[in-house]
C-alpha positions as CSV (number, residue, x, y, z in Angstrom):
1,X,5.9,-7.8,-3.9
2,X,6.5,-5.8,-1.0
3,X,3.5,-4.6,1.8
4,X,4.7,-1.3,0.6
5,X,4.0,-1.4,-2.7
6,X,0.9,-3.7,-2.1
7,X,-0.5,-0.3,-0.5
8,X,1.0,2.3,-3.2
9,X,-0.6,-0.2,-6.0
10,X,-4.4,0.3,-4.5
11,X,-3.9,4.1,-3.8
12,X,-3.0,4.1,-6.9
13,X,-6.3,2.7,-8.4
14,X,-8.3,4.3,-5.8
15,X,-6.9,7.9,-7.0
16,X,-7.5,6.8,-10.0
17,X,-10.8,5.8,-9.4
18,X,-11.8,9.0,-7.7
19,X,-10.6,11.4,-10.0
20,X,-12.0,14.7,-11.3
21,X,-12.3,13.5,-14.8
22,X,-14.2,10.5,-13.1
23,X,-16.5,12.9,-11.1
24,X,-17.2,15.0,-14.3
25,X,-18.3,11.4,-15.9
26,X,-21.1,11.3,-13.1
27,X,-21.9,15.0,-12.6
28,X,-23.8,15.9,-15.6
29,X,-22.0,19.0,-16.9
30,X,-24.1,21.7,-18.8
31,X,-23.5,21.6,-22.2
32,X,-24.9,24.4,-25.0
33,X,-25.9,23.0,-28.2
34,X,-22.2,24.6,-29.7
35,X,-20.7,23.5,-26.9
36,X,-22.3,19.0,-26.5
37,X,-19.3,18.0,-29.0
38,X,-16.6,18.9,-26.5
39,X,-18.8,17.2,-23.5
40,X,-19.2,14.4,-25.6
41,X,-15.6,14.5,-25.9
42,X,-14.7,14.8,-22.4
43,X,-17.2,12.3,-21.5
44,X,-15.8,9.4,-24.3
45,X,-12.2,10.3,-22.7
46,X,-13.2,9.6,-19.0
47,X,-14.8,6.8,-20.0
48,X,-11.7,5.5,-21.8
49,X,-9.8,6.3,-18.6
50,X,-12.6,4.5,-16.7
51,X,-12.1,1.1,-18.9
52,X,-8.0,1.6,-18.3
53,X,-8.9,2.0,-14.4
54,X,-11.0,-1.3,-14.5
55,X,-8.1,-3.2,-16.4
56,X,-5.7,-1.9,-13.6
57,X,-8.2,-3.3,-10.9
58,X,-8.3,-6.4,-13.0
59,X,-4.4,-6.5,-13.3
60,X,-4.6,-6.4,-9.4
61,X,-6.5,-8.9,-8.9
62,X,-4.4,-11.3,-11.1
63,X,-2.1,-10.6,-9.2
64,X,-4.1,-11.5,-5.9
65,X,-4.1,-8.0,-4.4
66,X,-7.4,-7.0,-3.2
67,X,-9.2,-3.8,-4.4
68,X,-8.8,-1.1,-1.7
69,X,-12.0,0.7,-0.4
70,X,-12.9,3.5,-2.6
71,X,-14.4,5.7,-0.5
72,X,-16.3,9.1,-1.9
73,X,-15.2,11.6,-4.2
74,X,-13.0,14.8,-2.5
75,X,-15.8,16.9,-0.9
76,X,-14.1,19.9,-3.2
77,X,-15.6,18.4,-6.2
78,X,-19.4,18.7,-5.1
79,X,-19.2,22.4,-5.8
80,X,-18.7,21.3,-10.1
81,X,-21.8,19.7,-10.0
82,X,-24.3,21.0,-13.2
83,X,-21.7,23.4,-14.4
84,X,-20.6,23.9,-18.1
85,X,-18.2,22.2,-19.8
86,X,-16.2,25.3,-20.6
87,X,-15.8,25.8,-17.0
88,X,-14.7,22.9,-16.6
89,X,-12.4,21.9,-19.2
90,X,-9.5,24.7,-17.9
91,X,-9.4,22.3,-14.3
92,X,-9.9,19.0,-16.4
93,X,-6.3,20.3,-17.7
94,X,-5.3,21.2,-14.9
95,X,-5.7,18.1,-12.9
96,X,-4.8,15.6,-15.9
97,X,-1.7,17.2,-15.6
98,X,-0.7,17.0,-11.9
99,X,-2.8,13.2,-12.2
100,X,0.0,12.5,-14.7
101,X,3.3,13.9,-12.7
102,X,1.9,11.8,-9.6
103,X,1.4,9.1,-11.9
104,X,5.0,9.3,-13.7
105,X,6.2,9.3,-9.6
106,X,4.7,6.4,-8.8
107,X,6.2,4.7,-11.9
108,X,9.9,5.6,-10.9
109,X,9.3,4.5,-7.4
110,X,8.3,1.0,-8.6
111,X,11.5,-2.0,-8.6
112,X,9.3,-4.7,-9.5
113,X,8.9,-4.4,-13.6
114,X,5.6,-6.0,-13.4
115,X,4.0,-3.4,-11.1
116,X,5.8,-0.6,-13.3
117,X,4.4,-1.9,-16.3
118,X,0.6,-1.9,-14.9
119,X,1.5,1.6,-13.4
120,X,2.7,2.9,-16.8
121,X,-0.1,1.6,-19.0
122,X,-2.4,4.4,-17.1
123,X,0.5,6.9,-17.8
124,X,0.3,6.0,-21.1
125,X,-3.5,6.5,-21.2
126,X,-3.2,9.9,-19.3
127,X,-0.8,11.3,-21.7
128,X,-2.7,10.3,-24.8
129,X,-6.2,12.2,-22.9
130,X,-4.2,15.5,-21.8
131,X,-3.5,16.0,-25.5
132,X,-7.0,15.0,-26.6
133,X,-8.3,17.5,-23.8
134,X,-5.8,20.5,-24.7
135,X,-7.4,19.8,-28.1
136,X,-11.2,20.3,-27.3
137,X,-10.3,23.5,-25.3
């Protein structure tokens, strides 16, 4: 695998691990009683996505590719602490769409079939979760 592909795979891992959905998982969004099923759905989706990202990280390690330094979440996310889940949901859907487009571009950029398949698994998870997020709205 070329050094450029290794860097690209590490970038995918870092970007996914520091996504808005993963931030919200740690940010304690507010939910009134009527909105708790929405919050619970978002948290379930975020946890499933975290599991997929962890599996991608394990794949990297199995292929002797080191995990990158994750750094912090984007500063712009800090305004989203303790806000209502209904306020967050449109932002999560928009971000999920953007993330999906970037991941799909990543898939097509790999000539290596094994790397392409690993990133495609993330695409598949994103597609399913986008539909679920949209249904929560």
